[in-house]
C-alpha positions as CSV (number, residue, x, y, z in Angstrom):
1,M,-99.4,-24.8,-2.3
2,T,-97.2,-21.7,-2.8
3,S,-95.5,-22.1,0.7
4,D,-94.9,-25.7,0.0
5,A,-93.2,-24.9,-3.0
6,A,-91.0,-22.4,-1.5
7,D,-89.9,-24.8,1.3
8,A,-88.9,-27.2,-1.4
9,G,-86.9,-24.6,-3.0
10,E,-85.3,-23.7,0.3
11,K,-84.5,-27.5,0.9
12,K,-83.1,-27.9,-2.5
13,A,-81.0,-24.7,-2.2
14,A,-79.7,-26.0,1.2
15,L,-78.9,-29.1,-0.1
16,S,-77.1,-27.6,-3.2
17,L,-75.3,-25.7,-0.6
18,Q,-73.9,-28.5,1.2
19,W,-72.6,-30.1,-2.0
20,Q,-71.0,-26.7,-3.1
21,M,-69.3,-26.7,0.6
22,L,-67.9,-30.2,0.0
23,G,-66.9,-29.1,-3.5
24,G,-64.8,-26.1,-1.8
25,F,-63.5,-28.3,0.7
26,L,-62.0,-30.9,-1.7
27,T,-60.7,-28.1,-4.1
28,G,-59.1,-26.4,-1.4
29,L,-57.8,-29.8,0.5
30,I,-56.3,-31.2,-3.0
31,A,-54.5,-27.9,-4.3
32,G,-53.2,-27.2,-0.8
33,L,-51.8,-31.2,-0.6
34,I,-50.3,-30.4,-4.3
35,V,-48.7,-27.4,-3.2
36,Y,-47.2,-29.3,0.1
37,M,-45.7,-31.8,-1.9
38,A,-44.4,-30.0,-5.1
39,A,-43.4,-26.4,-3.5
40,P,-43.5,-26.5,0.2
41,D,-41.1,-23.7,0.6
42,A,-41.8,-21.4,-2.7
43,R,-42.2,-17.8,-2.1
44,W,-45.2,-17.6,-4.3
45,V,-47.4,-19.8,-1.7
46,D,-46.9,-17.2,0.8
47,T,-47.8,-14.6,-1.6
48,V,-51.0,-16.1,-2.5
49,T,-52.2,-17.0,1.2
50,T,-51.0,-13.4,2.3
51,Y,-53.0,-11.5,-0.5
52,V,-55.6,-13.9,-2.1
53,T,-56.7,-16.9,0.1
54,G,-56.3,-15.2,3.7
55,P,-58.0,-11.9,2.8
56,I,-60.9,-13.9,1.4
57,G,-61.5,-16.1,4.2
58,Q,-61.1,-13.0,6.4
59,V,-63.9,-11.3,4.8
60,F,-66.2,-14.5,5.3
61,L,-65.2,-14.4,9.0
62,R,-65.9,-10.7,9.5
63,L,-69.3,-10.7,7.9
64,L,-70.2,-13.8,10.3
65,F,-68.9,-11.8,13.5
66,M,-70.9,-8.9,12.3
67,L,-74.1,-10.7,12.4
68,V,-73.4,-13.1,15.2
69,I,-74.6,-10.9,18.1
70,P,-78.0,-9.9,16.9
71,L,-78.7,-13.1,15.5
72,L,-78.0,-14.9,19.1
73,V,-79.5,-12.4,20.9
74,S,-82.9,-12.5,19.2
75,A,-82.7,-16.4,18.7
76,L,-82.2,-16.8,22.4
77,I,-84.8,-14.4,23.4
78,V,-87.4,-15.8,21.2
79,G,-86.5,-19.2,22.0
80,I,-86.7,-19.0,26.0
81,A,-89.8,-16.6,25.5
82,E,-91.8,-19.1,23.6
83,M,-91.5,-21.7,26.1
84,G,-94.0,-19.6,28.2
85,E,-96.0,-17.9,25.4
86,L,-99.0,-19.9,26.4
87,R,-100.3,-19.3,29.8
88,S,-101.6,-22.8,30.7
89,L,-98.3,-24.3,29.7
90,R,-96.1,-22.0,31.8
91,R,-95.1,-24.8,34.1
92,V,-94.4,-27.2,31.3
93,G,-92.5,-24.5,29.6
94,L,-90.2,-23.9,32.7
95,R,-89.7,-27.6,33.1
96,T,-88.5,-27.8,29.4
97,L,-86.3,-25.0,29.8
98,V,-84.7,-26.4,33.3
99,Y,-84.8,-29.9,31.3
100,T,-82.8,-28.7,28.1
101,L,-80.4,-26.7,30.0
102,V,-79.6,-29.8,32.3
103,V,-79.6,-32.2,29.6
104,S,-77.6,-30.1,27.4
105,G,-75.0,-29.6,30.3
106,I,-74.5,-33.2,30.4
107,A,-74.1,-33.6,26.6
108,V,-71.5,-30.8,26.8
109,V,-69.6,-32.1,29.6
110,L,-69.4,-35.6,28.1
111,S,-68.0,-34.2,25.2
112,L,-65.5,-32.5,26.6
113,V,-64.6,-35.3,28.8
114,L,-63.9,-37.5,25.6
115,V,-62.1,-34.9,23.4
116,N,-59.8,-34.3,26.3
117,L,-59.3,-37.9,26.9
118,L,-58.7,-38.9,23.2
119,R,-57.1,-35.6,22.0
120,P,-58.0,-36.2,18.2
121,G,-56.3,-32.7,17.5
122,A,-52.9,-33.6,19.0
123,G,-50.0,-34.6,17.0
124,V,-49.2,-32.1,14.6
125,D,-46.0,-30.5,14.2
126,P,-45.7,-27.7,17.0
127,A,-43.8,-25.5,14.8
128,Q,-46.1,-25.4,12.1
129,A,-49.2,-25.0,14.4
130,Q,-47.4,-22.0,16.6
131,A,-46.5,-20.4,13.0
132,L,-49.9,-20.8,11.7
133,L,-51.4,-19.5,15.1
134,A,-49.3,-16.5,15.3
135,D,-50.1,-15.5,11.5
136,A,-53.9,-16.0,11.8
137,G,-54.1,-15.4,15.5
138,Q,-53.4,-11.7,14.9
139,G,-56.3,-11.4,12.0
140,A,-58.5,-13.2,15.0
141,K,-57.7,-10.3,17.7
142,A,-58.1,-7.7,15.0
143,I,-61.6,-8.8,14.1
144,L,-62.5,-9.6,17.6
145,N,-60.7,-6.5,19.4
146,R,-60.2,-8.6,22.4
147,G,-57.5,-7.2,24.3
148,G,-56.0,-7.5,28.1
149,D,-55.8,-10.6,30.1
150,T,-58.5,-13.2,30.4
151,P,-60.2,-13.1,33.7
152,T,-59.8,-15.8,36.3
153,G,-61.2,-17.3,39.6
154,V,-64.0,-15.0,40.8
155,E,-63.6,-12.2,38.3
156,A,-64.4,-14.9,35.3
157,V,-67.5,-15.7,37.4
158,L,-68.5,-11.9,37.9
159,A,-67.8,-11.3,34.2
160,I,-70.6,-13.7,33.3
161,I,-73.0,-11.1,34.5
162,P,-72.6,-7.7,32.2
163,D,-72.7,-4.4,33.9
164,N,-73.3,-2.6,30.6
165,I,-74.6,-4.5,27.9
166,I,-73.8,-2.5,25.2
167,A,-70.0,-2.9,26.3
168,A,-70.3,-6.7,26.3
169,M,-71.7,-6.3,23.0
170,A,-68.9,-3.9,21.7
171,G,-66.3,-6.4,23.1
172,N,-67.8,-9.5,21.9
173,D,-68.2,-10.8,25.4
174,I,-70.6,-13.5,24.0
175,L,-71.0,-15.5,27.3
176,A,-72.2,-12.1,28.9
177,V,-74.3,-11.3,26.1
178,M,-76.1,-14.6,25.9
179,V,-76.8,-14.6,29.9
180,F,-78.3,-11.2,29.2
181,A,-80.6,-12.6,26.6
182,L,-81.5,-15.6,28.9
183,F,-82.6,-13.2,31.4
184,F,-84.5,-11.1,28.9
185,G,-86.2,-14.0,27.4
186,I,-87.4,-15.2,31.1
187,G,-88.6,-11.5,31.5
188,L,-90.7,-11.7,28.5
189,V,-92.2,-15.1,29.9
190,M,-93.2,-13.1,33.1
191,V,-94.6,-10.2,31.7
192,Q,-97.7,-10.7,29.6
193,T,-98.9,-7.5,28.3
194,D,-99.9,-6.1,24.7
195,Q,-96.1,-3.9,24.9
196,S,-94.2,-7.2,25.6
197,K,-95.9,-8.9,22.7
198,L,-94.9,-6.3,20.5
199,L,-91.1,-6.3,21.7
200,L,-91.3,-10.0,21.4
201,N,-92.5,-9.5,17.6
202,A,-89.8,-7.0,17.1
203,M,-87.4,-9.6,18.3
204,E,-88.9,-11.9,15.9
205,G,-88.2,-9.5,13.2
206,L,-84.8,-9.1,14.1
207,F,-84.1,-12.8,13.9
208,E,-85.9,-13.1,10.7
209,V,-83.8,-10.1,9.2
210,T,-80.5,-11.4,10.7
211,M,-81.4,-14.9,9.6
212,R,-81.8,-13.6,5.7
213,L,-78.6,-11.6,5.9
214,M,-76.8,-14.7,7.3
215,G,-78.0,-16.8,4.5
216,L,-76.4,-14.5,2.2
217,V,-73.1,-14.6,3.8
218,I,-73.3,-18.4,4.0
219,R,-73.4,-18.6,0.3
220,L,-69.9,-17.5,0.4
221,A,-68.8,-20.4,2.3
222,P,-67.7,-22.5,-0.4
223,I,-65.4,-20.1,-1.5
224,A,-64.2,-19.5,2.0
225,I,-63.7,-22.8,2.9
226,A,-61.6,-23.6,-0.2
227,C,-59.4,-21.0,0.8
228,F,-59.4,-22.2,4.5
229,M,-58.4,-25.4,3.1
230,F,-55.8,-24.6,1.1
231,N,-53.9,-22.4,3.6
232,L,-54.2,-25.6,6.3
233,A,-53.4,-28.0,3.7
234,A,-50.4,-26.4,2.3
235,Q,-49.0,-25.8,6.0
236,F,-49.8,-29.1,7.5
237,G,-49.9,-31.6,4.8
238,W,-51.3,-35.3,5.3
239,D,-51.2,-34.7,9.1
240,L,-54.6,-32.8,8.5
241,L,-56.2,-35.9,7.1
242,I,-55.3,-38.0,10.0
243,R,-56.5,-35.5,12.6
244,L,-59.8,-34.9,10.6
245,S,-60.7,-38.7,11.0
246,A,-59.6,-38.9,14.2
247,Y,-62.1,-35.9,15.0
248,V,-64.8,-37.5,13.2
249,G,-64.5,-40.5,15.3
250,V,-64.9,-38.7,18.4
251,V,-67.7,-36.8,17.3
252,L,-69.6,-39.9,16.6
253,L,-68.4,-41.8,19.9
254,A,-70.0,-38.9,21.8
255,L,-73.3,-38.5,19.7
256,A,-73.4,-42.4,20.3
257,L,-73.1,-42.3,24.2
258,Q,-75.5,-39.6,24.7
259,M,-78.1,-41.4,22.4
260,F,-77.7,-45.0,23.7
261,G,-76.4,-44.1,27.2
262,V,-77.7,-41.0,28.6
263,Y,-81.0,-41.1,26.8
264,S,-81.4,-44.8,27.7
265,L,-80.8,-43.9,31.4
266,L,-83.6,-40.9,31.4
267,I,-86.2,-43.2,29.8
268,A,-85.5,-46.1,32.0
269,F,-85.1,-44.3,35.4
270,V,-87.2,-40.8,34.9
271,A,-89.8,-41.5,32.4
272,R,-89.9,-45.3,33.6
273,R,-90.2,-47.0,30.2
274,S,-88.7,-49.6,28.3
275,P,-85.3,-48.3,26.4
276,L,-85.5,-51.0,23.3
277,R,-89.3,-50.0,23.2
278,F,-88.8,-46.4,23.0
279,F,-86.1,-46.5,20.5
280,A,-88.1,-49.1,18.4
281,A,-91.2,-46.4,18.8
282,V,-89.0,-43.3,17.3
283,Q,-87.3,-45.1,14.6
284,E,-89.1,-43.6,12.1
285,A,-88.3,-39.9,13.3
286,S,-84.8,-40.6,14.0
287,V,-84.4,-41.8,10.2
288,M,-86.3,-38.9,8.8
289,A,-84.0,-36.8,10.7
290,F,-80.9,-38.6,9.6
291,A,-82.0,-38.2,6.2
292,T,-83.4,-34.7,6.2
293,A,-80.7,-33.2,8.3
294,S,-83.4,-30.9,9.7
295,S,-85.3,-30.8,13.2
296,N,-87.7,-28.7,11.6
297,A,-88.5,-30.7,8.6
298,T,-88.7,-33.7,10.8
299,L,-91.4,-32.1,13.2
300,P,-94.3,-33.1,11.7
301,T,-93.1,-37.0,11.8
302,A,-91.9,-36.4,15.3
303,I,-95.2,-34.9,16.6
304,R,-97.3,-38.0,15.0
305,V,-94.6,-40.6,16.4
306,A,-95.0,-38.9,19.9
307,E,-99.0,-39.0,19.7
308,D,-99.8,-42.5,17.9
309,K,-96.6,-44.6,19.0
310,L,-95.4,-43.2,22.4
311,H,-99.0,-42.2,23.4
312,L,-98.2,-38.9,25.0
313,P,-100.4,-36.3,26.1
314,R,-101.0,-34.2,22.9
315,R,-100.8,-30.8,24.5
316,I,-97.4,-31.6,26.1
317,A,-96.0,-33.5,23.1
318,R,-96.6,-30.7,20.6
319,F,-95.2,-27.9,22.8
320,V,-92.0,-29.5,23.9
321,L,-91.4,-30.9,20.3
322,T,-92.1,-27.5,18.9
323,I,-89.9,-25.6,21.4
324,G,-87.2,-28.4,21.2
325,A,-86.7,-28.3,17.4
326,T,-85.0,-25.2,17.6
327,A,-83.9,-24.9,21.6
328,N,-83.2,-28.6,22.6
329,Q,-80.3,-29.2,20.5
330,N,-78.1,-31.7,22.3
331,G,-76.2,-32.9,19.3
332,T,-75.3,-29.3,18.3
333,A,-73.9,-28.3,21.5
334,M,-71.8,-31.5,21.6
335,F,-70.6,-30.9,18.0
336,E,-69.6,-27.0,19.0
337,G,-67.7,-28.1,22.1
338,I,-66.0,-31.0,20.3
339,T,-65.2,-28.8,17.5
340,V,-63.7,-26.2,19.6
341,I,-61.5,-28.1,21.7
342,F,-60.4,-30.1,18.9
343,L,-59.1,-27.3,16.9
344,A,-57.8,-25.7,20.1
345,Q,-55.6,-29.0,20.4
346,F,-54.7,-29.1,16.6
347,F,-53.3,-25.3,16.9
348,G,-51.3,-26.3,20.2
349,V,-53.7,-23.9,22.3
350,D,-53.7,-25.0,25.9
351,L,-57.2,-24.0,27.4
352,S,-57.3,-23.7,31.0
353,L,-60.1,-25.5,32.9
354,G,-61.9,-22.1,33.1
355,Q,-61.6,-21.3,29.7
356,Q,-63.2,-25.0,28.8
357,L,-66.1,-24.2,31.3
358,M,-66.7,-21.1,29.4
359,V,-66.6,-23.0,26.2
360,M,-69.3,-25.4,27.9
361,A,-71.5,-22.7,29.0
362,V,-71.7,-20.8,25.6
363,C,-72.1,-24.3,23.9
364,I,-75.2,-24.9,26.4
365,L,-76.9,-21.6,25.7
366,G,-76.0,-21.6,21.9
367,G,-77.9,-25.1,21.8
368,V,-80.8,-23.2,22.7
369,G,-80.0,-20.0,20.5
370,T,-78.6,-22.0,17.6
371,A,-81.2,-21.8,14.3
372,G,-82.2,-25.0,12.7
373,V,-80.7,-24.2,9.4
374,P,-77.8,-25.4,7.4
375,A,-74.4,-24.2,8.9
376,G,-76.5,-22.8,11.8
377,S,-74.0,-23.5,14.4
378,L,-71.0,-21.9,12.3
379,P,-71.3,-18.5,13.8
380,V,-71.2,-19.9,17.2
381,V,-68.2,-21.9,16.6
382,A,-66.1,-19.1,15.0
383,M,-66.9,-16.6,17.8
384,I,-65.8,-19.3,20.6
385,L,-62.8,-19.8,18.6
386,G,-61.9,-16.3,18.7
387,M,-62.9,-16.0,22.3
388,V,-60.3,-18.7,23.4
389,G,-57.6,-17.7,20.9
390,V,-57.8,-20.0,18.3
391,P,-57.6,-19.1,14.6
392,P,-61.6,-18.9,13.3
393,E,-60.0,-19.9,10.1
394,G,-59.9,-23.5,11.5
395,I,-63.5,-23.9,11.0
396,G,-62.8,-24.9,7.2
397,L,-60.9,-27.9,8.6
398,V,-64.3,-29.1,9.7
399,L,-67.0,-28.0,7.3
400,G,-65.9,-30.3,4.6
401,V,-67.4,-33.3,6.9
402,D,-70.0,-31.2,8.3
403,R,-72.7,-32.8,6.0
404,F,-72.2,-36.1,7.5
405,L,-71.9,-35.0,11.0
406,D,-75.2,-32.7,10.7
407,M,-77.1,-35.8,9.9
408,C,-75.9,-37.7,12.8
409,R,-76.4,-34.8,15.1
410,T,-79.8,-33.9,14.0
411,A,-81.0,-37.2,14.5
412,L,-79.7,-37.1,18.2
413,N,-81.5,-33.6,18.3
414,V,-84.8,-34.9,17.2
415,T,-84.6,-38.4,19.5
416,G,-83.5,-35.9,22.3
417,D,-86.7,-33.8,21.7
418,L,-88.9,-37.0,21.8
419,V,-86.8,-38.0,25.1
420,A,-87.8,-34.7,26.6
421,A,-91.5,-34.8,25.8
422,T,-91.4,-38.4,27.1
423,V,-89.9,-37.3,30.7
424,I,-91.8,-34.2,31.0
425,S,-94.9,-36.1,30.0
426,A,-94.2,-38.6,32.5
427,G,-94.2,-35.6,35.4
428,E,-97.4,-34.3,34.7
429,D,-100.6,-35.5,36.9
430,D,-102.7,-35.6,33.9
431,G,-100.0,-37.3,31.4
432,R,-101.4,-40.8,32.2
433,E,-105.1,-39.9,31.8
434,E,-104.7,-38.3,28.3
435,A,-102.5,-40.9,27.2
436,R,-105.3,-43.6,27.9
437,A,-108.0,-41.1,26.3
């Protein structure tokens, strides 16, 4: 009873935080638009953005960057290790890992293609974008301490594998750190000893502590968002709303194509089931996910749907859905990829093919390591923005509409988990026998 009351309190607090973030978004946006129309060239506006709203936003970003490395490392290691925690399900765990990486890769590639074709962030005043980029870019560079040229070609491929993980962490080389965490998690799957279990418990403890600290930082988000939006609206005016509407449209289009295109093909040709019957069967779980915007909260409903309506083998369905609630997050990976490219377009940052491939790789691994909590993808997006030279302050532009997009991508995440369970069950020899029993 105490646990249920605590969970209810956390959900209420999360919902309250979402409304506070929306309030901060609207406050900053309206105040910025008023300044843009009434006093666009007033000297006091520069003073406010330089000494008040700018520093407040930078404090929020610095706190995020301080925690993002331990959060991602611990989350990714624990997420991978749990896939093989049970010896009897090691083969299923490996198939789940491969499936997650491949389908997440398809999702992110689809997202990057759409955002590059439709270019929702293009069209703002280049001079204004470059001016704001020059100011904010220096702050981002100071936070991330990333000097020197970006490696290309073979050097970029080799840079993915760190020769010194401590140096990679110190240099905020997020992709190299995530590759290390991926291999480390696989190592914990392969080594089943008492000592390795202690190490896994330590990683789980690190994750829990970091998540608690991240929760404290996220409470500052409404104030930071108000500051970010004031700076952006005072600079770009009504162009901001036009670009934001286009961004929301592209995200929804990408999610719909993944849901009804990619998933339908997987169900029809890999699981050999009717897509129409599948979507009718999982409707309850999808609606629950949309309403709660939480994969973890929808997990009991998803398990019941998998067993009672899809008739999947119990041991496989429960394993895949439990892991998928935190690891198989296609919607989150798509959101991160589109957001990064959109903000790069908005600020006039031309990303090369190599940089976009790097963004894709981080989003795929980030989908495995991102925590299933409100604003869980926020530190990942902010870090990727800094990696590719886009002002991390730009996240304030999308957080005002994040609640609605979170509901939509959570519905995709949960449906994707059920697709994964169906596909993996179809490949097991005992799948049909258990389904009949």
